[in-house]
C-alpha positions in Angstrom: -22.6 20.1 -3.4 -19.1 20.8 -2.2 -16.6 21.5 -5.0 -14.2 19.0 -3.6 -16.8 16.3 -4.0 -17.2 17.2 -7.6 -13.5 17.1 -8.1 -13.3 13.6 -6.5 -16.1 12.4 -8.8 -14.1 13.5 -11.8 -11.0 11.8 -10.4 -12.8 8.5 -9.8 -14.2 8.6 -13.3 -10.7 9.4 -14.7 -9.1 6.5 -12.9 -11.9 4.2 -14.1 -11.2 5.3 -17.7 -7.5 4.7 -17.2 -8.2 1.2 -15.9 -10.4 0.5 -18.8 -7.7 1.7 -21.2 -5.1 -0.5 -19.5 -7.4 -3.5 -20.1 -8.2 -2.6 -23.7 -4.4 -2.3 -24.4 -3.8 -5.7 -22.8 -1.5 -4.3 -20.2 -3.7 -5.5 -17.3 -6.7 -7.8 -17.1 -10.0 -7.0 -15.4 -9.1 -9.6 -12.9 -5.7 -8.1 -12.1 -7.2 -4.7 -11.5 -9.9 -6.3 -9.4 -7.2 -8.0 -7.3 -5.3 -4.8 -6.8 -8.5 -3.0 -5.7 -9.4 -5.8 -3.3 -5.9 -5.5 -1.8 -6.3 -1.8 -1.4 -9.6 -2.3 0.4 -8.1 -4.9 2.6 -5.3 -2.4 3.5 -7.9 0.3 4.1 -9.9 -1.7 6.7 -7.1 -4.1 7.9 -6.5 -5.1 11.4 -4.4 -2.0 12.2 -7.2 0.3 10.9 -9.8 -1.6 13.1 -7.8 -0.7 16.2 -8.1 3.0 15.3 -11.8 2.7 16.2 -13.1 3.9 12.9 -16.8 4.0 12.8 -18.6 2.0 10.1 -19.6 5.2 8.3 -15.9 6.3 8.2 -14.9 2.9 6.9 -17.5 3.2 4.2 -16.1 6.6 3.3 -12.5 5.1 3.0 -13.8 2.2 0.9 -16.2 4.1 -1.3 -13.7 5.1 -4.0 -12.2 1.6 -4.1 -15.6 0.0 -4.4 -16.7 2.4 -7.0 -13.6 1.6 -9.1 -14.3 -2.1 -8.6 -17.8 -1.8 -9.9 -16.6 0.3 -12.9 -13.9 -2.2 -13.6 -16.3 -5.1 -13.5 -18.8 -3.3 -15.8 -16.3 -2.9 -18.6 -17.6 -5.9 -20.4 -20.9 -4.1 -20.8 -19.3 -1.2 -22.7 -18.8 2.3 -21.4 -18.3 3.1 -17.8 -21.6 4.0 -16.1 -22.3 7.5 -14.9 -21.0 8.4 -11.4 -24.5 8.5 -9.9 -25.1 4.9 -11.2 -21.8 3.7 -9.8 -22.5 5.4 -6.5 -25.9 3.7 -6.3 -24.4 0.3 -7.0 -21.8 0.9 -4.3 -24.6 1.5 -1.8 -26.4 -1.6 -2.9 -23.4 -3.8 -2.6 -22.1 -2.4 0.7 -20.9 -5.2 3.0 -21.7 -5.2 6.7 -19.0 -4.9 9.2 -18.5 -7.5 11.9 -18.4 -4.9 14.7 -20.9 -2.1 15.3 -19.6 1.1 17.0 
């Protein structure tokens, strides 16, 4: 595996842990973090991005970290954040189809 991929895995898990700490301290709610992540995803695949002719696989790549953080955020009630491989699997299972196919 590419070292950069491993570094990104660590970064995603670190952000997920920070989000969890923000919720535990009462600074943000799970819903507020979810809303922020949904906005980020909407920006990532918004109308202006669609005009750039991004292929569905490239859109998935852009949205992967956002979706992973959403799943980690929403699994906080179950206790600890799942391992990266479990989060990645869940992202794949919940991937939404795109309206256009390139």
